[in-house]
C-alpha positions in Angstrom: 149.2 292.6 -16.6 152.2 294.4 -15.3 153.4 295.2 -11.8 156.5 295.8 -10.3 159.1 295.2 -7.4 158.6 297.6 -4.8 160.9 296.1 -1.8 163.0 293.3 -1.3 164.0 291.4 1.8 166.1 289.2 2.5 167.6 287.3 6.1 169.1 284.5 7.9 167.9 282.6 10.8 168.8 284.2 13.4 167.3 284.3 17.5 164.6 286.2 18.0 163.1 287.5 21.4 159.8 288.6 20.8 158.0 291.5 22.9 155.8 288.9 24.8 159.3 287.4 26.1 159.1 284.4 23.9 162.1 283.1 22.1 162.5 281.7 18.6 165.2 280.9 16.2 163.5 282.3 12.6 164.5 284.5 9.6 161.1 286.1 9.8 162.8 289.7 10.2 164.3 289.7 6.6 166.4 293.2 6.1 165.6 295.2 3.0 167.6 294.9 0.2 168.3 296.6 -3.7 168.3 293.3 -5.2 168.2 289.3 -4.9 170.1 287.1 -6.3 167.5 283.8 -7.2 167.6 280.1 -7.5 165.1 276.9 -6.9 165.3 277.1 -3.3 164.8 280.9 -2.5 168.1 283.7 -2.6 171.6 284.3 -1.9 171.8 285.6 1.9 168.0 284.0 2.5 166.5 281.2 4.7 163.9 279.7 6.5 163.3 278.7 10.0 160.9 275.6 10.8 162.3 274.0 7.6 159.4 271.1 7.9 156.8 273.6 7.4 158.9 276.9 5.4 161.0 276.9 2.5 161.4 274.1 -0.4 161.2 274.3 -4.2 157.3 275.1 -3.6 158.0 277.7 -1.3 161.1 279.3 -2.4 160.0 283.1 -1.8 156.8 284.6 -0.5 155.1 287.5 -2.3 153.0 290.4 -1.0 151.0 292.4 -2.3 151.3 296.7 -1.1 147.6 296.8 -1.3 147.7 293.5 1.1 150.5 294.8 3.6 148.5 298.4 3.4 145.6 296.5 4.6 146.6 293.9 7.1 148.9 296.5 9.0 146.2 298.8 9.3 143.8 296.1 10.6 146.8 295.7 13.5 146.9 298.8 14.0 150.2 299.5 13.0 152.0 301.9 11.2 155.0 300.3 9.4 156.1 301.0 5.9 156.6 297.9 3.5 160.0 299.4 3.1 161.3 298.4 6.0 162.1 295.5 7.8 160.0 292.5 7.4 156.9 291.7 9.5 155.2 289.1 8.0 158.2 287.5 6.7 157.7 288.8 3.4 160.4 288.7 0.4 159.0 290.6 -2.0 156.2 293.7 -2.3 154.8 294.4 -5.4 152.5 296.6 -7.1 149.5 295.6 -8.9 149.1 291.9 -8.4 147.2 290.8 -5.2 145.5 287.8 -4.1 142.4 288.4 -6.4 144.3 288.5 -9.7 146.9 286.2 -9.0 146.5 282.6 -9.6 148.0 279.2 -8.8 150.2 278.3 -11.8 150.7 282.0 -13.2 154.3 282.4 -14.8 155.9 285.8 -14.4 159.0 287.4 -15.6 160.8 289.4 -13.2 163.9 290.9 -14.5 165.8 287.6 -16.0 163.9 285.5 -13.4 161.1 283.3 -13.9 158.6 282.1 -11.4 155.5 280.4 -10.9 153.0 280.5 -8.1 152.5 277.2 -6.2 150.1 278.3 -2.9 148.8 280.6 -0.7 150.7 281.2 2.3 149.2 279.3 5.6 149.7 281.6 8.3 151.6 280.3 11.8 151.8 281.8 15.3 155.2 283.4 14.7 153.4 286.3 12.7 151.3 286.7 15.7 154.8 286.7 17.6 156.5 289.1 15.1 153.5 291.7 14.8 152.9 291.6 18.6 149.2 291.0 18.3 147.8 287.7 19.3 145.0 288.3 16.6 147.5 288.6 13.6 146.8 284.7 12.3 143.4 285.0 13.0 143.0 288.3 10.7 145.1 287.3 8.0 143.1 284.0 7.8 139.5 286.0 8.1 140.6 288.4 5.4 142.5 286.1 2.9 145.4 289.0 2.9 147.9 285.8 3.0 150.5 286.6 0.4 151.7 283.6 -2.1 154.2 281.4 -2.4 156.2 281.0 -5.8 158.5 278.3 -7.7 161.5 279.4 -9.5 161.7 278.5 -13.1 164.5 280.4 -14.3 167.5 281.5 -11.7 168.8 285.2 -12.3 168.6 288.7 -10.5 165.7 290.3 -9.3 166.1 294.2 -8.7 164.3 296.7 -6.9 162.1 298.5 -9.2 161.5 295.8 -11.9 158.9 295.0 -13.6 156.6 292.3 -13.0 155.0 290.6 -16.6 152.5 288.1 -16.7 153.5 285.3 -19.2 150.8 282.5 -18.8 147.2 282.1 -16.4 146.4 278.3 -17.1 144.0 278.2 -14.3 142.0 281.5 -14.2 139.4 280.4 -11.4 142.2 279.0 -8.9 142.8 282.8 -7.5 145.0 282.7 -4.2 142.0 284.6 -2.7 139.6 281.8 -3.7 141.8 279.0 -2.3 142.0 280.6 0.8 138.0 280.8 0.9 138.1 276.9 0.1 140.6 276.5 3.1 138.6 279.1 5.6 134.9 278.6 4.7 132.9 275.6 6.3 132.8 272.2 5.2 129.7 271.9 3.1 128.4 269.0 0.7 128.3 271.8 -1.7 132.0 272.5 -1.3 133.2 269.2 -1.8 132.7 269.4 -5.8 134.9 272.5 -5.7 137.5 271.0 -3.5 138.1 268.2 -5.7 138.7 270.7 -8.8 141.0 272.4 -6.8 143.3 269.3 -5.7 142.9 268.2 -9.3 145.3 271.1 -9.9 148.9 269.6 -11.1 150.7 272.6 -10.0 149.1 273.3 -6.6 151.5 272.4 -4.0 151.1 269.0 -2.5 151.4 270.6 1.0 148.3 272.9 0.5 146.7 270.2 -1.1 147.1 268.1 2.0 145.0 270.8 3.7 142.2 270.6 1.1 142.2 267.0 1.4 141.5 266.7 4.7 138.6 269.1 4.8 137.5 267.0 1.5 137.6 263.9 3.8 135.0 265.5 6.8 132.4 266.0 4.2 130.3 262.9 4.3 
């Protein structure tokens, strides 16, 4: 399987005044770039706000599918291009790969960089503020158009237009779409085994496992 990097976006924390008048120190509005110098904590010239919830080795960089970007933007009644300033905090927009065919534990080669998929993104209210639509977070959860976080296995440079080559796919059942389903669907007895299987995955990020464990505990 092979895709390509369609857009690269990086940015530092800045104070933003949203259209609803609220203020926040955030790096959500990342700017288009031609390349990214990538390391285990992200990329040079890139940062995150609210470090208690964002960033770190398991959330070094955030990827979105071009298809998902287009679908989500249309659902929000917007007409923004994926080539512009980040709306959803995305670092990379890619072709071919999306929530249906990307799995936790997958490793990819992009330029001289190697990455590993760590978890789906769990949306926060900053998305709604930046998109100027109070329903953004709910729509992302409902549709599962979340994008995904990655770990950096090998440092290097990623350039716009670089091919994305699949290296390994050790957990083919644990797609981003499936993990989003586990998190969003009603907690039932039937779901318990599925939750347990996902929680046992050694490469699924601990931050995401915590949410699955909370759901598991609700099931009698």
